[in-house]
C-alpha positions as CSV (number, residue, x, y, z in Angstrom):
1,M,-7.1,-10.1,-12.0
2,G,-7.9,-7.7,-9.2
3,G,-6.4,-10.1,-6.6
4,Q,-3.1,-10.2,-8.5
5,E,-3.1,-6.4,-8.7
6,S,-3.7,-6.1,-5.0
7,L,-0.8,-8.5,-4.3
8,I,1.4,-6.5,-6.7
9,A,0.5,-3.3,-4.9
10,N,1.4,-4.9,-1.6
11,L,4.8,-6.1,-2.9
12,N,5.5,-2.7,-4.5
13,D,4.7,-0.7,-1.4
14,P,4.6,-3.0,1.6
15,D,4.8,-0.1,4.1
16,E,1.6,1.4,2.8
17,V,-0.6,-1.7,2.2
18,R,-2.3,-3.0,5.3
19,A,-3.9,-6.1,3.9
20,T,-4.4,-8.0,0.6
21,V,-7.5,-10.0,-0.4
22,M,-7.6,-12.3,-3.4
23,I,-10.8,-14.1,-4.3
24,Y,-10.5,-17.1,-6.6
25,G,-8.1,-16.7,-9.5
26,V,-4.8,-18.2,-10.5
27,G,-1.5,-16.8,-11.5
28,F,-0.7,-15.2,-8.1
29,D,0.9,-18.5,-7.1
30,K,3.7,-17.8,-9.6
31,S,5.2,-15.2,-7.2
32,E,8.7,-16.0,-6.3
33,S,9.3,-16.6,-2.6
34,K,12.3,-14.2,-2.7
35,R,9.9,-11.4,-3.7
36,L,7.3,-12.5,-1.1
37,E,9.9,-11.7,1.6
38,K,8.8,-8.1,1.2
39,L,5.3,-8.8,2.6
40,K,4.6,-7.0,5.8
41,S,0.8,-7.3,6.0
42,S,-1.7,-10.1,5.9
43,V,-2.8,-11.8,2.7
44,L,-6.3,-13.5,2.5
45,V,-7.0,-15.9,-0.3
46,I,-10.6,-17.1,-0.7
47,T,-11.4,-20.0,-3.0
48,G,-14.2,-22.5,-3.4
49,G,-13.4,-25.9,-2.1
50,E,-14.5,-27.5,-5.4
51,D,-12.6,-25.1,-7.6
52,A,-9.5,-27.3,-8.0
53,G,-7.5,-24.7,-10.0
54,A,-8.0,-21.8,-7.6
55,T,-7.5,-24.0,-4.5
56,Q,-4.3,-25.4,-5.8
57,A,-3.1,-21.9,-6.7
58,A,-3.7,-20.9,-3.0
59,I,-1.9,-23.9,-1.7
60,N,1.1,-23.2,-4.0
61,F,1.1,-19.5,-3.0
62,F,1.1,-20.2,0.7
63,A,4.0,-22.8,0.2
64,S,6.0,-19.9,-1.3
65,V,4.9,-17.6,1.5
66,R,6.1,-20.2,4.0
67,E,9.4,-20.5,2.1
68,A,9.8,-16.7,2.3
69,K,9.4,-17.1,6.1
70,R,6.4,-14.8,6.2
71,P,3.6,-15.5,8.7
72,Y,0.4,-17.0,7.3
73,E,-2.7,-19.0,8.0
74,M,-4.4,-21.2,5.5
75,L,-7.9,-22.7,5.8
76,I,-9.0,-25.3,3.4
77,Y,-12.7,-26.0,3.5
78,P,-14.2,-29.5,3.0
79,G,-14.4,-30.5,-0.6
80,A,-11.0,-29.2,-1.5
81,D,-8.7,-31.8,-3.0
82,H,-5.4,-30.7,-1.5
83,G,-3.5,-33.9,-1.7
């Protein structure tokens, strides 16, 4: 839940937040790409390669970030089933 809260803080006050870190978790991938257009700082999502739910959430999230035309980098470690 803390990761989602840090993303919400970033989206609510993008001029004051310098970075967001989310470790594991799901739900953050439900953020609408229109809302993600507000992102001004980096977002780091860390998941385990064998945690399919969290890894898929990260993939979905970064697809929305890409759709919002925000810069991003995504690393998927071996063992992740990312289609």
